[in-house]
Steps between C-alpha positions, in 0.01 A plus 500: 500500500364165387285313737590166651457196281458154657668352183843627628700243680804673651695172490516549125636864533787589279689662792664353815287522813652405838276520808649689788298355792196287571267792578577732200764650284692383191804602306479528125787497250560451126254761410522854360193694606579785254419284199270226667234368272133501578516115552786518722341772698202285567733233642663769721158627613393143592824475708422830665160368610638182629804630690389863567865622514732475194860613481612515135880496468733683254269771364658807341222751434487870402236706682265468196550124471421458871191712463393312190529158674307631806219626272447144381378423857262797495465868551795675691398624836665823627651474851390823669790532760802497270616699198592299189837491321555763230252475215334183658275629792359141584850344548602562857851457606542324823862573617683444828845661515790351699458776768121439546400295802135435411341362190179512293252225550657346815157410657257223399234638262313467172564805278267799524205340672380858595396558127149433400636278217847376623744369237480129415877474380811655645826484297850562616802513264825472685766734372751489798503232774743442792740219488303339793162578638214712376269194449124532497257290708171402368191339666205312368177648638286231358669227691478718812124538472457127433686405818255690723220343689157493325364729777769773445471469117122554531549805717769649281297459180243733648754773599624793301841658567589869502835551311687829533795647312609690800704204661377594853679222667833593347486869614319651204584488131682830498747426781530141390571589146745790564716262713554321149679796360612344174138452378337767272186546701180692405169596665605387850270766664197352316536155642244560777234562237548156342302220642300208356280232664542147350377159595728334754483188286501552126418249229773466230296553176708265289539219734192541717718450814444688820795706629557714813522866411627675813843612613646668810663766259179628323203369695411741780188323635199286395187701407288568802793407737734720690870482420565368853247227441636416151858478587518159676318331210713676240814398683389139509408492118836652426670228690310233315565653161878500572529150628814340340300239296304771327796709396804499262816704494589629153861601405561791260761516238587792280256466203230312699145605420284413795119495482231400741120477553392742772165327520640197671841606638671729742879592477779641711831649381780375727727784626827314556744652269633817676779665307382383165289654236173347367308642216164380356258637242137425591177501301150408636245373256128437455273646768217275626242534782526224747195283508349337804323169512193659661475785255593814697648780299828699555471853636749776428604806697723747331581574132778259394382212278831396370 
């Protein structure tokens, strides 16, 4: 993956870029990622850093082409709680059948924050989408942090957050996952072992911007605090992160390739398409240790490193 270059002005990009909202998100068209040149990839990466969420329309990719494009962004990260599609263990299928009542990813979160080195980029390729519904909401955690008072910012920068794969507030990963019967789950009984401590505020290494890095889905508590003590602050921060002005609602179409920056966003898959099938193929890419502005290191409990 090539590093950011200040020489690239995305206004000169050879593809069409349409912002989705004021806070984040953009739609990309007139581009074929399977054959994208190095120069065009640099423009795309610059757009990724600016908008944090890109939905690239009209992509027809084989498994290998999808994997090859993802590897241009960095090393593939294996998701420990799902089996891959045949012959491609790192491509997870996220499927909701018409008879399913619950969906995958229906709570606000950044992906896999319970890993020592969480993935930077998540990609979803839309194979089947409902006629209406099934959109995904995204939130800008940089804007959320910047909206806080200086006093609260200062306190949060000194805190570290305990992130667990167990999904305690959702009833535990095993029960939570098995209710989503169309997913090809794995290692559900090991989720209790997987826990990582990260800064509550992380610095984006490419933009140098400070972003909140906690969620009600994965953050169980702040280090040195009880869960009871942590819950009111976590709930407040989640409310700030998801204020309307910091969010966008992205609409899928068949062939859309969505990708987003987990360092500065959260997302939620809307479950409003009962009776319809929705099938996505997911890849997560480029593990990275979150860095705090005050120099504390991440701490891992458990064996999964992605």
